[in-house]
C-alpha positions as MATLAB code, in Angstrom:
seq = 'MKRKKLILLPGLDGTGKLFNEFLNYAVDVEVIAISYPYNKILSFSQYIKFIESRLPKDSEIFLLAESFSGPLAVNILLNKQINISRVIFCASFSVSPFIYLLKALNYYRNILPNPHNIPDSLIKLFCVNGAEHLVKEVKQAIRCVDPKVLLSRVALLSKFEKKKIFIDSDISHVKACYLMGKKDRLVSRKYALKLSKFFSDFDIYEINGPHFLLQSNPYECWKSIESFISDN';
ca = [
      48.093  -55.029  147.152;
      50.444  -56.118  149.926;
      54.159  -56.202  149.182;
      55.760  -59.630  149.028;
      58.794  -60.371  151.169;
      60.994  -63.431  151.504;
      62.014  -63.931  155.138;
      65.042  -66.145  155.805;
      65.391  -68.046  159.077;
      68.936  -69.362  159.630;
      70.351  -72.722  160.613;
      72.067  -73.624  163.868;
      74.618  -70.791  163.739;
      71.733  -68.318  163.750;
      73.788  -65.470  162.324;
      72.270  -65.164  158.859;
      75.803  -64.603  157.534;
      75.713  -67.867  155.598;
      72.933  -66.466  153.382;
      75.282  -63.938  151.769;
      75.991  -65.865  148.559;
      72.320  -66.808  148.156;
      71.349  -63.134  148.435;
      73.386  -62.418  145.300;
      70.835  -64.414  143.312;
      67.600  -63.541  145.138;
      67.300  -60.116  143.543;
      63.720  -60.219  142.243;
      62.035  -60.084  145.646;
      62.649  -58.122  148.825;
      64.578  -60.352  151.222;
      64.996  -60.040  154.985;
      67.443  -62.360  156.765;
      66.695  -62.712  160.462;
      69.600  -63.211  162.861;
      69.149  -64.839  166.246;
      70.863  -63.372  169.343;
      74.599  -64.077  169.476;
      74.933  -63.825  173.252;
      71.546  -64.737  174.696;
      70.097  -68.188  175.343;
      66.455  -68.483  174.276;
      63.827  -71.141  174.877;
      61.763  -72.586  172.037;
      58.850  -70.244  172.761;
      61.222  -67.273  173.022;
      62.590  -68.023  169.554;
      59.013  -68.041  168.264;
      58.290  -64.640  169.811;
      61.655  -63.278  168.635;
      60.899  -64.224  165.027;
      57.256  -63.096  165.092;
      58.247  -59.675  166.414;
      60.488  -59.187  163.372;
      58.035  -60.284  160.685;
      56.575  -57.418  158.630;
      52.939  -56.664  159.377;
      52.150  -55.016  156.040;
      53.377  -57.706  153.649;
      52.589  -61.067  152.188;
      55.308  -63.313  153.580;
      57.236  -66.141  151.995;
      59.010  -67.834  154.903;
      62.190  -69.839  154.325;
      63.378  -72.031  157.202;
      66.843  -73.535  157.030;
      67.629  -76.711  159.023;
      67.355  -75.780  162.746;
      64.570  -73.270  162.024;
      62.126  -75.804  160.544;
      60.271  -76.593  163.788;
      60.145  -72.874  164.581;
      58.549  -72.149  161.206;
      55.934  -74.873  161.705;
      54.873  -73.271  164.979;
      54.861  -69.760  163.532;
      52.414  -70.943  160.882;
      49.927  -71.581  163.687;
      49.631  -67.825  164.234;
      46.840  -66.885  161.846;
      47.467  -63.168  162.447;
      50.688  -63.386  160.436;
      50.187  -63.333  156.688;
      52.405  -66.230  155.602;
      51.196  -67.492  152.249;
      54.061  -69.867  151.445;
      56.770  -71.645  153.381;
      60.028  -73.116  152.107;
      61.900  -75.702  154.146;
      65.571  -76.132  153.259;
      67.330  -79.290  154.491;
      65.013  -79.099  157.472;
      62.648  -81.171  159.596;
      59.807  -81.051  162.107;
      61.239  -83.893  164.187;
      64.977  -83.948  164.812;
      66.690  -86.466  162.499;
      69.342  -87.200  165.125;
      67.266  -87.179  168.285;
      69.059  -89.880  170.266;
      72.527  -88.632  169.405;
      71.559  -85.115  170.425;
      70.086  -86.294  173.704;
      73.406  -87.934  174.503;
      75.314  -84.789  173.512;
      72.984  -82.679  175.620;
      73.599  -84.927  178.629;
      77.341  -84.438  178.266;
      77.206  -80.804  177.129;
      79.240  -79.555  180.107;
      82.258  -81.536  178.947;
      81.830  -81.047  175.212;
      84.593  -79.242  173.368;
      84.046  -75.579  172.582;
      81.859  -75.522  169.426;
      84.194  -72.853  168.065;
      86.826  -75.576  167.767;
      84.754  -78.067  165.805;
      87.157  -80.002  163.543;
      87.228  -79.067  159.862;
      86.888  -82.754  159.059;
      83.426  -82.935  160.647;
      82.210  -79.867  158.763;
      83.565  -81.283  155.494;
      81.994  -84.693  156.050;
      78.538  -83.824  157.352;
      77.851  -80.249  156.285;
      79.587  -79.278  153.043;
      80.731  -82.618  151.617;
      84.347  -81.571  151.206;
      83.864  -78.014  149.899;
      86.947  -76.309  151.343;
      85.795  -72.730  150.750;
      82.623  -73.324  152.750;
      84.449  -74.700  155.775;
      85.999  -71.303  156.467;
      82.657  -69.503  156.081;
      80.906  -71.932  158.421;
      83.594  -71.616  161.097;
      83.566  -67.816  160.857;
      79.800  -67.790  161.399;
      80.017  -70.203  164.332;
      82.718  -68.134  166.018;
      80.449  -65.085  166.042;
      78.166  -66.811  168.541;
      78.762  -67.450  172.229;
      79.588  -71.172  172.681;
      76.942  -71.473  175.413;
      74.313  -70.190  172.979;
      75.374  -72.731  170.350;
      75.195  -75.547  172.892;
      71.755  -74.351  173.998;
      70.571  -74.706  170.406;
      71.955  -78.233  170.307;
      69.934  -78.894  173.469;
      66.823  -77.480  171.776;
      67.339  -79.801  168.820;
      67.102  -82.744  171.200;
      63.620  -81.535  172.146;
      62.306  -81.223  168.591;
      60.195  -84.325  168.891;
      56.714  -84.840  167.503;
      54.384  -82.659  169.543;
      50.638  -82.746  169.817;
      50.411  -79.170  168.560;
      51.684  -80.286  165.152;
      48.905  -82.834  164.776;
      45.932  -81.012  166.283;
      46.456  -77.641  164.609;
      45.701  -77.022  160.950;
      48.424  -75.408  158.864;
      47.431  -77.153  155.639;
      46.198  -73.877  154.122;
      49.783  -72.732  153.582;
      51.449  -73.754  150.349;
      54.794  -75.406  151.118;
      57.885  -76.763  149.431;
      61.102  -78.481  150.446;
      64.610  -77.968  149.067;
      66.395  -81.292  149.467;
      70.113  -81.786  148.961;
      70.776  -84.930  146.960;
      73.998  -85.420  148.962;
      72.686  -84.385  152.373;
      74.338  -86.647  154.969;
      72.402  -85.261  157.919;
      68.750  -85.038  156.867;
      67.265  -87.747  154.660;
      64.233  -87.654  152.370;
      61.967  -89.192  155.008;
      62.044  -85.938  156.978;
      60.714  -84.046  153.986;
      57.932  -86.615  153.792;
      57.166  -86.130  157.497;
      56.776  -82.406  156.889;
      54.585  -83.015  153.842;
      51.890  -84.573  156.043;
      51.071  -81.164  157.513;
      50.249  -79.596  154.138;
      47.754  -80.224  151.352;
      50.063  -78.605  148.772;
      53.707  -79.670  149.182;
      56.435  -79.849  146.542;
      59.918  -81.349  146.878;
      62.777  -79.910  144.833;
      65.811  -82.175  144.674;
      68.967  -80.114  144.226;
      72.540  -81.265  143.835;
      74.354  -80.420  147.057;
      75.034  -81.276  150.727;
      73.240  -80.262  153.920;
      74.443  -76.672  153.522;
      72.446  -76.433  150.336;
      71.845  -72.683  150.064;
      75.567  -72.137  150.483;
      76.805  -74.815  148.081;
      74.272  -74.336  145.287;
      72.623  -70.931  145.759;
      71.682  -70.473  142.099;
      69.692  -73.704  141.798;
      68.081  -73.061  145.167;
      66.982  -69.608  144.061;
      65.602  -70.878  140.746;
      63.508  -73.449  142.632;
      62.283  -70.846  145.098;
      61.545  -68.396  142.319;
      59.451  -71.020  140.535;
      57.620  -71.884  143.747;
      56.720  -68.345  144.805;
      55.757  -67.355  141.244;
      53.434  -70.300  140.721;
      49.799  -69.363  141.177;
];
């Protein structure tokens, strides 16, 4: 019998550091948190290859994709050589929920402020809904990454539009679920419903919390995941 592993794909910061509190609860399964390069700009296809090269070959995989990593996870599911039996989307999407805003930001990226200096007020409002302790953690994670790399990921977000590959390729064999923050101010329920169209078996777990759901309510997130991966 193949070993089961939960693989975590991070949000826009890409560090994996923001999974630390969640890992305190996810103790009943082997967990691997993937970190994206801190100082290297990657294309969409390069992110796919980067992730695939780090997935275990000898295990049954439960793949968790947080926010930014949702479109990457959808494409990874197309690789039938990787044994992914279940996928969990957390506050994520297949089509960017802020496509026009991001296109504008991408156009003006050369004059944008350094992402390391993002105001606390924006993090509080859109990411953690006022949770002071999380603001510091988010900023520490962001400051680990080269600003040009962060801006390149913002540019990638602007390209996460509906692609033909999503429609013409069958990934419905994978059992999927979605962890949705009831107070998420960035990604609404309709993006969970867009993802659900790719799968024949898709559950939505509504959890009290903001966009940074794994960080603000790790226990409830883990209990939902535990139920999902244990359900036969």
